[in-house]
Biopython code that builds the backbone (N, CA, C, O; Angstrom):
import numpy as np
from Bio.PDB.StructureBuilder import StructureBuilder

atoms = [
    (1, "MET", "N", (1.430, -32.501, 37.468)),
    (1, "MET", "CA", (1.067, -33.895, 37.715)),
    (1, "MET", "C", (0.434, -33.963, 39.107)),
    (1, "MET", "O", (0.959, -33.402, 40.068)),
    (2, "ASN", "N", (-0.701, -34.659, 39.199)),
    (2, "ASN", "CA", (-1.354, -34.851, 40.493)),
    (2, "ASN", "C", (-0.476, -35.689, 41.404)),
    (2, "ASN", "O", (0.300, -36.521, 40.933)),
    (3, "ARG", "N", (-0.596, -35.472, 42.708)),
    (3, "ARG", "CA", (0.234, -36.197, 43.672)),
    (3, "ARG", "C", (-0.016, -37.703, 43.591)),
    (3, "ARG", "O", (0.931, -38.489, 43.612)),
    (4, "TYR", "N", (-1.277, -38.107, 43.499)),
    (4, "TYR", "CA", (-1.612, -39.533, 43.460)),
    (4, "TYR", "C", (-2.305, -39.870, 42.157)),
    (4, "TYR", "O", (-3.248, -39.194, 41.747)),
    (5, "MET", "N", (-1.826, -40.928, 41.507)),
    (5, "MET", "CA", (-2.375, -41.373, 40.236)),
    (5, "MET", "C", (-2.945, -42.781, 40.415)),
    (5, "MET", "O", (-2.234, -43.674, 40.878)),
    (6, "PRO", "N", (-4.205, -42.993, 40.060)),
    (6, "PRO", "CA", (-4.746, -44.355, 40.170)),
    (6, "PRO", "C", (-4.109, -45.285, 39.141)),
    (6, "PRO", "O", (-3.767, -44.862, 38.037)),
    (7, "ILE", "N", (-3.954, -46.550, 39.512)),
    (7, "ILE", "CA", (-3.445, -47.513, 38.542)),
    (7, "ILE", "C", (-4.510, -47.702, 37.468)),
    (7, "ILE", "O", (-5.698, -47.507, 37.724)),
    (8, "THR", "N", (-4.086, -48.077, 36.279)),
    (8, "THR", "CA", (-5.022, -48.183, 35.163)),
    (8, "THR", "C", (-5.520, -49.602, 34.939)),
    (8, "THR", "O", (-6.349, -49.825, 34.057)),
    (9, "GLY", "N", (-5.043, -50.551, 35.701)),
    (9, "GLY", "CA", (-5.347, -51.950, 35.456)),
    (9, "GLY", "C", (-6.758, -52.392, 35.802)),
    (9, "GLY", "O", (-7.153, -53.507, 35.462)),
    (10, "HIS", "N", (-7.523, -51.543, 36.469)),
    (10, "HIS", "CA", (-8.850, -51.964, 36.893)),
    (10, "HIS", "C", (-9.818, -50.809, 36.675)),
    (10, "HIS", "O", (-9.620, -49.707, 37.186)),
    (11, "ASP", "N", (-10.865, -51.083, 35.907)),
    (11, "ASP", "CA", (-11.880, -50.057, 35.674)),
    (11, "ASP", "C", (-12.785, -49.957, 36.891)),
    (11, "ASP", "O", (-13.494, -50.903, 37.235)),
    (12, "CYS", "N", (-12.752, -48.804, 37.531)),
    (12, "CYS", "CA", (-13.575, -48.586, 38.712)),
    (12, "CYS", "C", (-13.787, -47.083, 38.865)),
    (12, "CYS", "O", (-12.882, -46.292, 38.599)),
    (13, "ASN", "N", (-14.968, -46.702, 39.287)),
    (13, "ASN", "CA", (-15.264, -45.278, 39.462)),
    (13, "ASN", "C", (-14.552, -44.684, 40.673)),
    (13, "ASN", "O", (-14.306, -43.478, 40.717)),
    (14, "ILE", "N", (-14.225, -45.508, 41.644)),
    (14, "ILE", "CA", (-13.545, -45.049, 42.849)),
    (14, "ILE", "C", (-12.143, -45.633, 42.848)),
    (14, "ILE", "O", (-11.985, -46.838, 43.041)),
    (15, "PRO", "N", (-11.111, -44.803, 42.635)),
    (15, "PRO", "CA", (-9.749, -45.326, 42.636)),
    (15, "PRO", "C", (-9.387, -45.872, 44.013)),
    (15, "PRO", "O", (-9.649, -45.223, 45.026)),
    (16, "TYR", "N", (-8.799, -47.034, 44.056)),
    (16, "TYR", "CA", (-8.479, -47.660, 45.336)),
    (16, "TYR", "C", (-7.005, -48.015, 45.461)),
    (16, "TYR", "O", (-6.517, -48.223, 46.572)),
    (17, "LEU", "N", (-6.296, -48.088, 44.358)),
    (17, "LEU", "CA", (-4.856, -48.290, 44.384)),
    (17, "LEU", "C", (-4.219, -47.104, 43.672)),
    (17, "LEU", "O", (-4.508, -46.833, 42.507)),
    (18, "LEU", "N", (-3.353, -46.406, 44.388)),
    (18, "LEU", "CA", (-2.782, -45.173, 43.863)),
    (18, "LEU", "C", (-1.267, -45.233, 43.868)),
    (18, "LEU", "O", (-0.661, -45.885, 44.718)),
    (19, "ILE", "N", (-0.666, -44.548, 42.916)),
    (19, "ILE", "CA", (0.783, -44.394, 42.859)),
    (19, "ILE", "C", (1.103, -42.983, 43.329)),
    (19, "ILE", "O", (0.527, -42.011, 42.839)),
    (20, "ASP", "N", (2.013, -42.875, 44.272)),
    (20, "ASP", "CA", (2.477, -41.572, 44.736)),
    (20, "ASP", "C", (3.452, -41.039, 43.691)),
    (20, "ASP", "O", (4.579, -41.520, 43.584)),
    (21, "THR", "N", (3.018, -40.051, 42.926)),
    (21, "THR", "CA", (3.843, -39.545, 41.836)),
    (21, "THR", "C", (5.049, -38.758, 42.336)),
    (21, "THR", "O", (5.932, -38.411, 41.552)),
    (22, "GLN", "N", (5.092, -38.475, 43.631)),
    (22, "GLN", "CA", (6.229, -37.757, 44.201)),
    (22, "GLN", "C", (7.175, -38.691, 44.958)),
    (22, "GLN", "O", (8.112, -38.236, 45.614)),
    (23, "ALA", "N", (6.926, -39.984, 44.864)),
    (23, "ALA", "CA", (7.832, -40.952, 45.486)),
    (23, "ALA", "C", (9.192, -40.864, 44.791)),
    (23, "ALA", "O", (9.266, -40.469, 43.627)),
    (24, "PRO", "N", (10.262, -41.227, 45.492)),
    (24, "PRO", "CA", (11.577, -41.195, 44.851)),
    (24, "PRO", "C", (11.620, -42.085, 43.612)),
    (24, "PRO", "O", (11.006, -43.151, 43.573)),
    (25, "VAL", "N", (12.356, -41.626, 42.605)),
    (25, "VAL", "CA", (12.448, -42.344, 41.338)),
    (25, "VAL", "C", (12.939, -43.772, 41.539)),
    (25, "VAL", "O", (12.434, -44.694, 40.898)),
    (26, "ASP", "N", (13.917, -43.968, 42.422)),
    (26, "ASP", "CA", (14.437, -45.323, 42.617)),
    (26, "ASP", "C", (13.388, -46.248, 43.222)),
    (26, "ASP", "O", (13.376, -47.441, 42.918)),
    (27, "VAL", "N", (12.518, -45.729, 44.064)),
    (27, "VAL", "CA", (11.449, -46.537, 44.656)),
    (27, "VAL", "C", (10.431, -46.919, 43.586)),
    (27, "VAL", "O", (9.998, -48.070, 43.523)),
    (28, "LEU", "N", (10.046, -45.960, 42.748)),
    (28, "LEU", "CA", (9.110, -46.241, 41.655)),
    (28, "LEU", "C", (9.697, -47.261, 40.687)),
    (28, "LEU", "O", (9.015, -48.196, 40.267)),
    (29, "HIS", "N", (10.965, -47.073, 40.339)),
    (29, "HIS", "CA", (11.629, -47.996, 39.419)),
    (29, "HIS", "C", (11.708, -49.396, 40.012)),
    (29, "HIS", "O", (11.436, -50.374, 39.316)),
    (30, "ASP", "N", (12.075, -49.509, 41.280)),
    (30, "ASP", "CA", (12.155, -50.824, 41.928)),
    (30, "ASP", "C", (10.801, -51.529, 41.935)),
    (30, "ASP", "O", (10.719, -52.733, 41.691)),
    (31, "ALA", "N", (9.737, -50.772, 42.215)),
    (31, "ALA", "CA", (8.395, -51.370, 42.231)),
    (31, "ALA", "C", (7.999, -51.859, 40.839)),
    (31, "ALA", "O", (7.414, -52.933, 40.700)),
    (32, "ALA", "N", (8.316, -51.074, 39.813)),
    (32, "ALA", "CA", (8.010, -51.484, 38.441)),
    (32, "ALA", "C", (8.833, -52.700, 38.051)),
    (32, "ALA", "O", (8.301, -53.664, 37.500)),
    (33, "ALA", "N", (10.124, -52.658, 38.334)),
    (33, "ALA", "CA", (11.007, -53.768, 37.974)),
    (33, "ALA", "C", (10.593, -55.054, 38.669)),
    (33, "ALA", "O", (10.663, -56.127, 38.069)),
    (34, "TYR", "N", (10.162, -54.967, 39.918)),
    (34, "TYR", "CA", (9.713, -56.146, 40.672)),
    (34, "TYR", "C", (8.543, -56.819, 39.966)),
    (34, "TYR", "O", (8.525, -58.041, 39.819)),
    (35, "ARG", "N", (7.577, -56.035, 39.534)),
    (35, "ARG", "CA", (6.398, -56.587, 38.867)),
    (35, "ARG", "C", (6.753, -57.181, 37.501)),
    (35, "ARG", "O", (6.263, -58.249, 37.133)),
    (36, "ILE", "N", (7.599, -56.486, 36.765)),
    (36, "ILE", "CA", (7.985, -56.980, 35.446)),
    (36, "ILE", "C", (8.813, -58.257, 35.571)),
    (36, "ILE", "O", (8.637, -59.184, 34.781)),
    (37, "ARG", "N", (9.720, -58.316, 36.560)),
    (37, "ARG", "CA", (10.506, -59.542, 36.786)),
    (37, "ARG", "C", (9.601, -60.704, 37.200)),
    (37, "ARG", "O", (9.834, -61.844, 36.800)),
    (38, "ALA", "N", (8.574, -60.419, 37.996)),
    (38, "ALA", "CA", (7.657, -61.480, 38.427)),
    (38, "ALA", "C", (6.967, -62.119, 37.227)),
    (38, "ALA", "O", (6.851, -63.342, 37.152)),
    (39, "VAL", "N", (6.510, -61.293, 36.292)),
    (39, "VAL", "CA", (5.869, -61.820, 35.082)),
    (39, "VAL", "C", (6.875, -62.598, 34.254)),
    (39, "VAL", "O", (6.567, -63.679, 33.751)),
    (40, "THR", "N", (8.080, -62.055, 34.111)),
    (40, "THR", "CA", (9.124, -62.724, 33.336)),
    (40, "THR", "C", (9.431, -64.100, 33.911)),
    (40, "THR", "O", (9.511, -65.079, 33.168)),
    (41, "GLN", "N", (9.604, -64.183, 35.229)),
    (41, "GLN", "CA", (9.903, -65.466, 35.860)),
    (41, "GLN", "C", (8.751, -66.445, 35.700)),
    (41, "GLN", "O", (8.965, -67.633, 35.462)),
    (42, "LEU", "N", (7.534, -65.945, 35.830)),
    (42, "LEU", "CA", (6.369, -66.808, 35.663)),
    (42, "LEU", "C", (6.324, -67.383, 34.251)),
    (42, "LEU", "O", (6.118, -68.584, 34.073)),
    (43, "LEU", "N", (6.513, -66.537, 33.259)),
    (43, "LEU", "CA", (6.473, -66.998, 31.872)),
    (43, "LEU", "C", (7.644, -67.920, 31.545)),
    (43, "LEU", "O", (7.485, -68.875, 30.786)),
    (44, "GLU", "N", (8.819, -67.643, 32.111)),
    (44, "GLU", "CA", (9.975, -68.509, 31.866)),
    (44, "GLU", "C", (9.743, -69.919, 32.409)),
    (44, "GLU", "O", (10.249, -70.888, 31.843)),
    (45, "ASN", "N", (8.990, -70.042, 33.491)),
    (45, "ASN", "CA", (8.685, -71.365, 34.040)),
    (45, "ASN", "C", (7.898, -72.227, 33.066)),
    (45, "ASN", "O", (8.005, -73.453, 33.094)),
    (46, "PHE", "N", (7.113, -71.598, 32.210)),
    (46, "PHE", "CA", (6.310, -72.355, 31.261)),
    (46, "PHE", "C", (7.089, -72.678, 29.987)),
    (46, "PHE", "O", (6.645, -73.495, 29.180)),
    (47, "VAL", "N", (8.231, -72.050, 29.805)),
    (47, "VAL", "CA", (9.054, -72.291, 28.618)),
    (47, "VAL", "C", (10.016, -73.455, 28.853)),
    (47, "VAL", "O", (10.370, -74.159, 27.908)),
    (48, "GLU", "N", (10.438, -73.664, 30.089)),
    (48, "GLU", "CA", (11.402, -74.715, 30.405)),
    (48, "GLU", "C", (10.789, -76.094, 30.143)),
    (48, "GLU", "O", (9.691, -76.385, 30.617)),
    (49, "PRO", "N", (11.489, -76.931, 29.399)),
    (49, "PRO", "CA", (10.949, -78.247, 29.024)),
    (49, "PRO", "C", (10.600, -79.128, 30.220)),
    (49, "PRO", "O", (9.624, -79.875, 30.155)),
    (50, "GLU", "N", (11.360, -79.065, 31.302)),
    (50, "GLU", "CA", (11.071, -79.938, 32.443)),
    (50, "GLU", "C", (9.783, -79.551, 33.164)),
    (50, "GLU", "O", (9.230, -80.354, 33.916)),
    (51, "ASN", "N", (9.300, -78.329, 32.940)),
    (51, "ASN", "CA", (8.049, -77.904, 33.562)),
    (51, "ASN", "C", (6.842, -78.140, 32.663)),
    (51, "ASN", "O", (5.699, -78.013, 33.104)),
    (52, "ALA", "N", (7.093, -78.478, 31.417)),
    (52, "ALA", "CA", (5.993, -78.661, 30.471)),
    (52, "ALA", "C", (5.114, -79.823, 30.915)),
    (52, "ALA", "O", (5.585, -80.942, 31.118)),
    (53, "GLY", "N", (3.852, -79.533, 31.056)),
    (53, "GLY", "CA", (2.896, -80.563, 31.420)),
    (53, "GLY", "C", (2.887, -80.937, 32.894)),
    (53, "GLY", "O", (2.103, -81.793, 33.303)),
    (54, "SER", "N", (3.742, -80.315, 33.700)),
    (54, "SER", "CA", (3.779, -80.685, 35.115)),
    (54, "SER", "C", (2.670, -80.001, 35.911)),
    (54, "SER", "O", (2.328, -80.439, 37.010)),
    (55, "HIS", "N", (2.119, -78.946, 35.364)),
    (55, "HIS", "CA", (1.043, -78.227, 36.048)),
    (55, "HIS", "C", (-0.088, -77.951, 35.067)),
    (55, "HIS", "O", (0.136, -77.640, 33.898)),
    (56, "LEU", "N", (-1.304, -78.073, 35.576)),
    (56, "LEU", "CA", (-2.444, -77.668, 34.770)),
    (56, "LEU", "C", (-2.624, -76.171, 34.954)),
    (56, "LEU", "O", (-2.743, -75.690, 36.081)),
    (57, "VAL", "N", (-2.644, -75.442, 33.864)),
    (57, "VAL", "CA", (-2.736, -73.989, 33.939)),
    (57, "VAL", "C", (-3.951, -73.537, 33.159)),
    (57, "VAL", "O", (-4.157, -73.928, 32.010)),
    (58, "VAL", "N", (-4.743, -72.713, 33.797)),
    (58, "VAL", "CA", (-5.851, -72.088, 33.094)),
    (58, "VAL", "C", (-5.283, -70.833, 32.454)),
    (58, "VAL", "O", (-4.925, -69.880, 33.146)),
    (59, "LEU", "N", (-5.202, -70.835, 31.129)),
    (59, "LEU", "CA", (-4.534, -69.751, 30.418)),
    (59, "LEU", "C", (-5.168, -68.387, 30.680)),
    (59, "LEU", "O", (-4.472, -67.372, 30.710)),
    (60, "GLN", "N", (-6.451, -68.364, 30.865)),
    (60, "GLN", "CA", (-7.120, -67.097, 31.131)),
    (60, "GLN", "C", (-6.639, -66.503, 32.457)),
    (60, "GLN", "O", (-6.431, -65.293, 32.550)),
    (61, "GLU", "N", (-6.463, -67.336, 33.476)),
    (61, "GLU", "CA", (-5.971, -66.857, 34.764)),
    (61, "GLU", "C", (-4.514, -66.426, 34.672)),
    (61, "GLU", "O", (-4.125, -65.425, 35.275)),
    (62, "LEU", "N", (-3.713, -67.162, 33.935)),
    (62, "LEU", "CA", (-2.316, -66.798, 33.717)),
    (62, "LEU", "C", (-2.228, -65.448, 33.023)),
    (62, "LEU", "O", (-1.436, -64.592, 33.417)),
    (63, "ALA", "N", (-3.040, -65.257, 31.991)),
    (63, "ALA", "CA", (-3.047, -63.988, 31.263)),
    (63, "ALA", "C", (-3.470, -62.836, 32.169)),
    (63, "ALA", "O", (-2.925, -61.737, 32.069)),
    (64, "LEU", "N", (-4.431, -63.077, 33.046)),
    (64, "LEU", "CA", (-4.895, -62.037, 33.962)),
    (64, "LEU", "C", (-3.782, -61.617, 34.922)),
    (64, "LEU", "O", (-3.571, -60.425, 35.142)),
    (65, "VAL", "N", (-3.073, -62.585, 35.490)),
    (65, "VAL", "CA", (-1.970, -62.281, 36.407)),
    (65, "VAL", "C", (-0.901, -61.464, 35.687)),
    (65, "VAL", "O", (-0.421, -60.458, 36.209)),
    (66, "CYS", "N", (-0.538, -61.895, 34.505)),
    (66, "CYS", "CA", (0.484, -61.171, 33.739)),
    (66, "CYS", "C", (0.022, -59.759, 33.407)),
    (66, "CYS", "O", (0.803, -58.813, 33.500)),
    (67, "THR", "N", (-1.231, -59.612, 33.024)),
    (67, "THR", "CA", (-1.770, -58.307, 32.664)),
    (67, "THR", "C", (-1.743, -57.352, 33.847)),
    (67, "THR", "O", (-1.328, -56.202, 33.702)),
    (68, "ILE", "N", (-2.176, -57.810, 35.009)),
    (68, "ILE", "CA", (-2.194, -56.954, 36.196)),
    (68, "ILE", "C", (-0.785, -56.484, 36.541)),
    (68, "ILE", "O", (-0.556, -55.294, 36.753)),
    (69, "LEU", "N", (0.152, -57.418, 36.597)),
    (69, "LEU", "CA", (1.521, -57.056, 36.962)),
    (69, "LEU", "C", (2.167, -56.143, 35.927)),
    (69, "LEU", "O", (2.855, -55.188, 36.286)),
    (70, "LEU", "N", (1.951, -56.431, 34.643)),
    (70, "LEU", "CA", (2.551, -55.599, 33.603)),
    (70, "LEU", "C", (1.940, -54.204, 33.570)),
    (70, "LEU", "O", (2.665, -53.228, 33.376)),
    (71, "ARG", "N", (0.639, -54.084, 33.751)),
    (71, "ARG", "CA", (0.017, -52.749, 33.771)),
    (71, "ARG", "C", (0.517, -51.939, 34.956)),
    (71, "ARG", "O", (0.829, -50.757, 34.811)),
    (72, "ASP", "N", (0.597, -52.563, 36.133)),
    (72, "ASP", "CA", (1.145, -51.864, 37.300)),
    (72, "ASP", "C", (2.565, -51.398, 37.017)),
    (72, "ASP", "O", (2.922, -50.255, 37.305)),
    (73, "GLY", "N", (3.376, -52.292, 36.449)),
    (73, "GLY", "CA", (4.757, -51.937, 36.118)),
    (73, "GLY", "C", (4.828, -50.798, 35.120)),
    (73, "GLY", "O", (5.650, -49.894, 35.270)),
    (74, "CYS", "N", (3.986, -50.828, 34.110)),
    (74, "CYS", "CA", (3.967, -49.762, 33.103)),
    (74, "CYS", "C", (3.520, -48.438, 33.717)),
    (74, "CYS", "O", (4.086, -47.392, 33.402)),
    (75, "ASP", "N", (2.517, -48.470, 34.586)),
    (75, "ASP", "CA", (2.079, -47.249, 35.266)),
    (75, "ASP", "C", (3.214, -46.658, 36.095)),
    (75, "ASP", "O", (3.441, -45.449, 36.075)),
    (76, "LEU", "N", (3.921, -47.511, 36.820)),
    (76, "LEU", "CA", (5.038, -47.042, 37.638)),
    (76, "LEU", "C", (6.159, -46.475, 36.770)),
    (76, "LEU", "O", (6.749, -45.451, 37.112)),
    (77, "MET", "N", (6.453, -47.128, 35.659)),
    (77, "MET", "CA", (7.483, -46.622, 34.759)),
    (77, "MET", "C", (7.053, -45.294, 34.131)),
    (77, "MET", "O", (7.896, -44.431, 33.889)),
    (78, "ASP", "N", (5.757, -45.118, 33.864)),
    (78, "ASP", "CA", (5.255, -43.869, 33.315)),
    (78, "ASP", "C", (5.468, -42.724, 34.301)),
    (78, "ASP", "O", (5.889, -41.637, 33.904)),
    (79, "VAL", "N", (5.183, -42.955, 35.576)),
    (79, "VAL", "CA", (5.406, -41.927, 36.596)),
    (79, "VAL", "C", (6.896, -41.619, 36.709)),
    (79, "VAL", "O", (7.282, -40.458, 36.841)),
    (80, "THR", "N", (7.727, -42.649, 36.658)),
    (80, "THR", "CA", (9.176, -42.452, 36.716)),
    (80, "THR", "C", (9.647, -41.584, 35.543)),
    (80, "THR", "O", (10.438, -40.660, 35.730)),
    (81, "ARG", "N", (9.162, -41.881, 34.343)),
    (81, "ARG", "CA", (9.528, -41.109, 33.155)),
    (81, "ARG", "C", (9.126, -39.649, 33.319)),
    (81, "ARG", "O", (9.906, -38.747, 33.014)),
    (82, "ARG", "N", (7.893, -39.414, 33.806)),
    (82, "ARG", "CA", (7.429, -38.038, 33.970)),
    (82, "ARG", "C", (8.266, -37.284, 34.998)),
    (82, "ARG", "O", (8.580, -36.109, 34.808)),
    (83, "GLN", "N", (8.627, -37.963, 36.090)),
    (83, "GLN", "CA", (9.484, -37.310, 37.093)),
    (83, "GLN", "C", (10.823, -36.925, 36.497)),
    (83, "GLN", "O", (11.310, -35.816, 36.716)),
    (84, "LEU", "N", (11.419, -37.837, 35.743)),
    (84, "LEU", "CA", (12.723, -37.558, 35.143)),
    (84, "LEU", "C", (12.622, -36.416, 34.123)),
    (84, "LEU", "O", (13.520, -35.578, 34.048)),
    (85, "GLN", "N", (11.546, -36.376, 33.345)),
    (85, "GLN", "CA", (11.359, -35.284, 32.378)),
    (85, "GLN", "C", (11.215, -33.940, 33.082)),
    (85, "GLN", "O", (11.749, -32.929, 32.626)),
    (86, "GLU", "N", (10.480, -33.941, 34.211)),
    (86, "GLU", "CA", (10.319, -32.702, 34.965)),
    (86, "GLU", "C", (11.658, -32.215, 35.504)),
    (86, "GLU", "O", (11.933, -31.015, 35.483)),
    (87, "ARG", "N", (12.487, -33.125, 35.982)),
    (87, "ARG", "CA", (13.809, -32.751, 36.506)),
    (87, "ARG", "C", (14.708, -32.195, 35.406)),
    (87, "ARG", "O", (15.476, -31.261, 35.635)),
    (88, "LEU", "N", (14.606, -32.775, 34.214)),
    (88, "LEU", "CA", (15.443, -32.320, 33.114)),
    (88, "LEU", "C", (15.003, -30.949, 32.577)),
    (88, "LEU", "O", (15.823, -30.191, 32.059)),
    (89, "SER", "N", (13.725, -30.642, 32.701)),
    (89, "SER", "CA", (13.218, -29.375, 32.166)),
    (89, "SER", "C", (13.394, -28.218, 33.132)),
    (89, "SER", "O", (13.151, -27.068, 32.764)),
    (90, "VAL", "N", (13.808, -28.493, 34.353)),
    (90, "VAL", "CA", (13.986, -27.417, 35.354)),
    (90, "VAL", "C", (15.338, -26.786, 35.217)),
    (90, "VAL", "O", (15.669, -25.868, 35.967)),
]
sb = StructureBuilder()
sb.init_structure("model")
sb.init_model(0)
sb.init_chain("A")
sb.init_seg("    ")
for serial, (resi, resn, name, xyz) in enumerate(atoms, 1):
    if name == "N":
        sb.init_residue(resn, " ", resi, " ")
    sb.init_atom(name, np.array(xyz, "f"), 0.0, 1.0, " ", f" {name:<3s}", serial, name[0])
structure = sb.get_structure()
């Protein structure tokens, strides 16, 4: 596994956001969990009846925010999985 892996959420010829694949597993997991919780909390705000109609939301922008955070979280979880598999195979 390469030391640095570009995130997959943005198509670009020059990688600009990288994940350190040798970072400690707990750090990678915390970063992934943070992003996934952020999306969860954002979506839960739109489910609560008292928030319904209180804000005008452009669904395309909401979807973009969720997509970015979830892809980052998935990339981080993928690196975590690979690290754990490497440790188990040694």
